[in-house]
C-alpha positions in Angstrom: -0.1 0.0 -0.1 1.5 3.1 -1.4 1.0 6.6 -0.1 1.6 10.1 -0.4 1.0 13.2 1.5 0.8 16.7 0.0 -0.6 20.1 0.7 -3.1 21.5 -1.6 -1.5 24.0 -4.3 -2.8 26.1 -7.0 -2.8 24.2 -10.3 0.7 22.4 -9.1 3.3 21.5 -11.6 3.5 17.9 -13.1 5.6 16.1 -10.7 2.5 16.6 -8.4 0.0 14.5 -10.6 2.9 12.2 -11.3 2.9 11.4 -7.5 -0.3 11.4 -7.2 -0.6 8.7 -9.9 2.0 6.5 -8.5 0.4 5.9 -5.1 -2.8 3.9 -3.7 -4.0 6.7 -1.6 -3.3 10.2 -1.7 -3.5 12.2 1.4 -4.0 16.0 1.3 -3.5 18.2 4.6 -6.2 20.5 5.5 -5.0 21.6 9.0 -1.7 23.1 8.2 -0.6 26.7 8.1 -1.1 28.8 5.4 2.3 30.0 4.3 3.5 33.1 2.2 5.4 32.8 -1.0 4.7 29.1 -1.4 2.8 27.2 -3.7 -0.5 27.2 -2.1 -2.1 30.0 -3.9 0.2 30.6 -6.8 2.3 29.2 -9.4 4.2 29.9 -12.6 3.2 30.1 -16.2 4.9 31.6 -19.3 4.0 35.3 -20.0 5.8 37.2 -22.7 8.0 34.5 -23.1 9.4 34.1 -19.7 8.1 32.6 -16.5 5.9 34.7 -14.2 3.5 34.1 -11.3 -0.2 33.9 -11.4 -1.8 34.5 -8.0 -4.8 33.8 -6.1 -5.6 37.2 -4.2 -6.6 36.3 -0.4 -8.6 38.2 2.2 -6.3 39.7 4.7 -6.1 37.6 7.8 -3.7 36.4 10.6 -0.7 34.4 9.3 -1.4 31.8 12.1 -4.7 30.7 10.4 -4.7 27.2 8.7 -5.3 26.7 5.0 -8.7 25.7 5.6 -9.5 28.8 7.7 -8.2 31.3 4.8 -10.6 33.1 2.2 -10.1 34.4 -1.0 -10.4 38.0 -1.8 -13.9 39.5 -1.2 -13.8 40.5 -5.0 -12.4 37.8 -6.4 -15.3 36.2 -8.4 -16.2 40.1 -9.4 -13.0 40.7 -11.1 -9.8 38.9 -10.2 -11.0 35.6 -11.6 -11.7 37.5 -15.1 -8.5 39.5 -14.9 -6.5 36.1 -14.4 -8.3 34.6 -17.3 -7.4 37.3 -19.6 -4.1 37.3 -18.4 -3.6 33.8 -19.3 -5.5 33.6 -22.7 -3.2 36.5 -24.0 -0.2 34.8 -23.4 -1.3 31.3 -24.6 -4.0 31.8 -27.0 -1.9 30.6 -29.8 -0.7 27.3 -28.0 -2.3 24.0 -29.7 -4.6 23.0 -27.0 -5.4 26.6 -25.8 -9.4 26.3 -26.1 -9.2 23.1 -24.1 -7.0 24.4 -21.3 -9.0 27.7 -21.2 -12.3 25.7 -20.5 -10.6 23.9 -17.7 -9.3 27.0 -16.2 -12.8 28.7 -16.4 -14.1 25.6 -14.5 -11.6 26.1 -11.8 -11.6 29.5 -11.4 -15.6 29.8 -11.4 -16.0 27.6 -8.5 -17.6 30.0 -6.2 -16.5 29.2 -2.5 -14.5 31.8 -0.9 -12.9 29.0 1.4 -9.3 28.7 0.2 -9.0 24.8 0.7 -12.5 23.9 -0.7 -11.4 25.8 -3.8 -8.0 24.4 -4.4 -9.4 21.0 -3.7 -12.3 21.6 -6.8 -9.3 22.4 -8.8 -7.3 19.3 -7.7 -10.3 17.0 -8.4 -10.9 18.5 -11.7 -7.3 17.9 -12.6 -7.5 14.6 -11.3 -10.4 13.6 -13.5 -9.1 15.1 -16.5 -5.9 13.3 -16.2 -7.5 10.0 -15.4 -5.9 9.6 -12.1 -8.0 7.0 -10.0 -5.9 7.3 -6.8 -8.3 7.9 -4.2 -7.8 11.2 -2.2 -8.4 11.4 1.3 -8.2 14.6 3.5 -5.9 14.4 6.5 -8.7 15.6 9.1 -10.7 12.7 8.2 -8.3 10.4 9.5 -7.5 9.3 13.0 -3.8 10.1 14.4 -2.5 12.6 16.7 -2.4 16.3 15.1 0.1 17.4 17.6 2.9 15.5 16.0 5.0 17.4 13.6 7.6 16.2 10.8 8.2 12.8 9.9 6.5 11.6 13.1 3.3 13.0 11.7 4.1 11.5 8.3 4.4 8.2 10.0 1.3 8.3 11.8 -0.7 8.9 9.0 1.0 6.1 6.9 -0.2 3.9 9.8 -3.6 5.5 9.9 -4.3 4.4 6.1 -2.4 1.1 6.7 0.4 2.2 4.3 3.7 0.4 4.4 5.3 2.7 1.6 5.7 6.2 1.6 6.5 8.2 -1.6 7.6 11.8 -1.2 8.8 14.4 -3.7 12.7 14.8 -3.9 12.6 17.7 -1.6 11.9 15.5 1.3 15.4 13.7 1.1 16.8 16.1 3.8 13.5 16.0 6.1 13.3 12.5 6.5 15.4 9.6 8.5 15.0 6.5 6.8 15.9 4.5 9.9 12.6 5.8 11.6 10.3 4.6 8.7 11.8 1.3 8.9 11.6 0.6 12.3 8.0 1.2 11.5 7.9 -1.2 8.6 7.4 1.7 6.0 9.5 1.9 2.7 10.5 5.3 1.9 10.8 6.4 -1.8 11.2 10.0 -3.5 9.7 10.7 -6.6 12.2 12.5 -9.5 10.3 13.7 -12.2 12.2 13.1 -15.6 10.0 15.2 -17.6 10.8 15.1 -21.4 10.7 18.4 -22.7 7.8 19.7 -25.0 7.0 22.6 -27.2 6.4 25.9 -25.2 6.2 28.4 -28.2 8.7 31.1 -29.0 11.2 32.1 -26.1 14.1 30.5 -24.2 14.8 26.9 -23.8 12.5 24.7 -22.1 11.3 26.0 -18.5 10.8 23.3 -15.9 8.3 23.0 -13.0 5.7 25.1 -14.4 2.0 24.6 -13.6 0.2 21.8 -15.0 -1.8 24.7 -16.9 1.5 25.1 -19.2 1.5 21.3 -20.0 -2.5 21.4 -20.8 -1.8 24.4 -22.9 1.0 23.1 -25.0 0.1 19.1 -25.4 -3.5 18.6 -23.9 -5.0 16.4 -21.5 -4.0 13.3 -23.7 -0.3 14.6 -23.8 0.0 15.4 -20.1 -1.6 11.7 -19.3 1.4 10.4 -21.4 3.7 12.1 -19.2 2.6 10.7 -16.0 5.0 7.9 -16.0 8.2 10.2 -16.7 9.7 9.8 -13.4 12.4 7.9 -11.4 11.5 6.3 -8.2 14.9 6.6 -5.9 14.4 4.1 -2.9 15.8 5.4 0.4 17.4 2.9 2.7 18.2 2.9 6.6 21.5 3.8 7.9 21.8 0.2 9.4 21.5 -1.5 6.2 23.6 1.1 4.0 26.5 0.3 6.4 
């Protein structure tokens, strides 16, 4: 039983969906603090031949609030969503799958729910369906585990809660987790490293990696994105005692 655990992000890059596709259960945190300058409410696409951020504006609130307590800005559905759509369309209108991708983006941005977590979950489920990923999505608060735990202890507790014996994480987690702690709980630890083959992104500089899934959909369409779900390398991690 393979599991991955992630935060909800705004139209995350292809590696996020490769991870979801590679596991048997995909757990998404809803009770974690919102972090500024991360990927929760923003991402990157190509605008004017260079990578630029697109952002979901949020209502002002305390930095200590959890993701599921934050809200979109009051005027988001009256003006911000339309402005974002126009900005994206102006940049990608000549790309081969722009009509399909714009329809998908409208569906995401017109989901009228100000709660940030619910809004993001709608877009995540929309992409999951579009890419034909059948992995069940579980919200972390629906599980029974000690929510006071942090770091890898929290991850291990979630693995145990869903009955998983294999935890897969993006490569950024290599420095965060101690393999021996997982192996002592009979849980394998692996890291998914995307190996995405470059695809045409239009005029401009060399291929830009790790852009929003929106860029993939604009350039190769949903079928092309599905074909890329398997373009990754799984790196197994072993306990120190086994390596010595």
